PLY file of the C-alpha trace (Angstrom):
ply
format ascii 1.0
element vertex 161
property float x
property float y
property float z
element edge 160
property int vertex1
property int vertex2
end_header
19.32 21.28 -20.29
21.40 22.13 -17.17
25.02 24.06 -17.26
28.16 22.41 -17.05
30.33 24.74 -14.33
34.05 24.03 -12.12
33.72 26.04 -8.81
36.15 28.56 -7.91
37.10 30.71 -4.82
34.36 33.51 -5.84
31.60 31.04 -6.82
30.87 28.62 -9.91
32.15 29.22 -13.80
30.92 28.02 -16.61
33.63 25.70 -18.99
33.12 26.11 -22.56
33.60 22.48 -23.05
30.45 21.59 -21.51
29.68 17.61 -20.30
32.95 16.44 -22.30
35.33 19.20 -20.86
37.89 17.73 -17.95
37.65 20.81 -15.44
33.98 20.60 -15.33
32.71 19.59 -11.80
29.20 20.57 -11.17
26.18 20.81 -13.05
23.41 23.40 -12.34
19.91 22.36 -13.05
16.60 24.62 -13.39
13.78 23.88 -11.05
11.77 22.00 -13.56
14.95 19.98 -14.56
15.68 19.13 -10.98
12.01 17.94 -10.41
11.94 16.28 -13.39
15.41 13.89 -12.26
13.78 13.67 -9.23
10.23 12.43 -10.58
12.35 9.52 -12.61
14.33 8.79 -9.47
11.22 8.12 -7.34
9.82 6.17 -10.48
12.65 3.88 -10.77
12.79 3.51 -6.63
8.86 2.35 -7.39
8.80 0.35 -10.22
11.94 -1.30 -8.09
10.04 -1.92 -5.01
6.78 -2.82 -7.38
8.94 -6.03 -9.16
10.57 -6.76 -6.09
7.11 -6.91 -4.19
5.91 -8.89 -7.17
8.46 -11.57 -6.95
8.22 -11.53 -3.20
4.63 -12.23 -3.93
5.40 -15.36 -6.57
8.09 -16.86 -4.59
5.56 -17.11 -1.41
3.26 -18.45 -4.11
5.31 -21.25 -5.45
6.46 -22.03 -2.07
2.83 -22.25 -0.75
1.67 -24.41 -3.47
5.40 -26.79 -3.69
4.85 -27.00 0.59
1.06 -28.13 -0.81
2.30 -30.70 -3.13
4.69 -32.26 -0.89
1.93 -32.42 1.91
-0.16 -33.99 -0.43
2.21 -36.59 -2.02
3.29 -37.30 1.93
-0.42 -38.18 2.85
-0.88 -39.97 -0.55
2.63 -42.33 0.21
1.60 -42.36 4.12
-2.20 -43.50 2.51
-0.55 -46.56 0.41
2.23 -47.80 3.09
-1.09 -48.29 5.27
-2.66 -49.98 2.88
0.09 -52.11 2.04
0.59 -52.97 5.68
-2.58 -53.86 5.89
-2.80 -56.38 2.70
0.45 -57.26 4.20
-0.96 -58.23 7.08
-3.55 -60.20 5.32
-1.41 -62.03 3.47
0.75 -63.14 6.67
-2.69 -64.11 8.06
-3.92 -65.87 5.03
-0.13 -68.08 4.55
-0.45 -68.75 8.71
-3.95 -70.52 8.07
-2.30 -72.02 4.34
0.68 -73.69 6.53
-1.40 -74.58 9.59
-3.67 -76.42 7.05
-0.83 -78.26 5.15
0.69 -79.08 8.19
-2.62 -80.98 9.01
-2.59 -82.71 5.75
0.92 -84.11 6.30
-0.33 -85.31 9.44
-3.46 -87.22 7.86
-1.09 -88.12 5.17
1.23 -89.75 7.75
-1.55 -91.90 9.81
-2.76 -93.06 6.33
0.81 -94.09 5.55
1.28 -95.86 8.84
-1.84 -96.92 9.22
-1.71 -98.95 5.60
1.84 -100.45 6.84
-0.06 -101.37 9.95
2.48 -98.85 12.01
0.82 -97.58 15.34
1.31 -94.29 16.48
4.45 -94.11 19.24
1.43 -92.56 21.73
0.09 -96.48 21.73
3.50 -98.39 22.31
6.50 -98.29 23.84
8.26 -97.50 20.85
10.47 -101.04 20.67
8.88 -103.49 18.10
9.20 -107.05 18.99
10.70 -109.35 16.47
10.94 -112.76 18.19
10.30 -113.63 22.21
11.07 -116.51 23.83
10.94 -117.27 27.76
14.15 -118.91 29.25
14.18 -120.89 32.67
17.53 -120.31 34.31
18.23 -122.60 37.16
19.98 -120.42 39.55
20.63 -122.89 42.06
22.94 -124.93 39.61
24.50 -121.77 38.67
25.80 -121.24 42.01
26.75 -124.70 43.07
28.94 -124.88 39.64
30.72 -121.82 40.69
31.04 -122.73 44.51
32.25 -126.07 43.45
34.64 -124.94 41.65
35.75 -122.94 45.03
35.42 -125.39 46.87
32.43 -123.86 48.77
29.09 -126.05 48.91
25.88 -123.30 49.76
24.24 -124.59 52.75
20.73 -124.91 50.55
22.65 -127.22 48.60
24.04 -129.03 51.59
20.57 -130.17 52.38
20.06 -131.71 48.85
0 1
1 2
2 3
3 4
4 5
5 6
6 7
7 8
8 9
9 10
10 11
11 12
12 13
13 14
14 15
15 16
16 17
17 18
18 19
19 20
20 21
21 22
22 23
23 24
24 25
25 26
26 27
27 28
28 29
29 30
30 31
31 32
32 33
33 34
34 35
35 36
36 37
37 38
38 39
39 40
40 41
41 42
42 43
43 44
44 45
45 46
46 47
47 48
48 49
49 50
50 51
51 52
52 53
53 54
54 55
55 56
56 57
57 58
58 59
59 60
60 61
61 62
62 63
63 64
64 65
65 66
66 67
67 68
68 69
69 70
70 71
71 72
72 73
73 74
74 75
75 76
76 77
77 78
78 79
79 80
80 81
81 82
82 83
83 84
84 85
85 86
86 87
87 88
88 89
89 90
90 91
91 92
92 93
93 94
94 95
95 96
96 97
97 98
98 99
99 100
100 101
101 102
102 103
103 104
104 105
105 106
106 107
107 108
108 109
109 110
110 111
111 112
112 113
113 114
114 115
115 116
116 117
117 118
118 119
119 120
120 121
121 122
122 123
123 124
124 125
125 126
126 127
127 128
128 129
129 130
130 131
131 132
132 133
133 134
134 135
135 136
136 137
137 138
138 139
139 140
140 141
141 142
142 143
143 144
144 145
145 146
146 147
147 148
148 149
149 150
150 151
151 152
152 153
153 154
154 155
155 156
156 157
157 158
158 159
159 160
């Protein structure tokens, strides 16, 4: 083991209390002890670097795996969305087709019901239903004569009569 010493003006002086002496300021090691101490430090530093490198490699691998899983999940989700959009578009087309069929069926049913009630479509008639029709004959000249007679004027055509 090394010598526990204190520094003086002339050099180093050994302290009697050893390591626990409050005057102890330095430790003098033999060459073998010093090399062993350096070897322990180098081994500890190497172990630290090795553990740090392994941790960085593990972290890089975990991040790479996570990134791969994220990309796989995104691709899967994108595929599902594309499939759903395709199904949605197909359902929309089917719905439009069914609405067209329903509209056609309603038209046919309406035409049959109107035919049963003997109603004609508006295209074939003017839109007015004639309930009663009679012809009247107006005597224009008689009406004009009565009005003018009341006023005291006789139209020239009536004078000749």
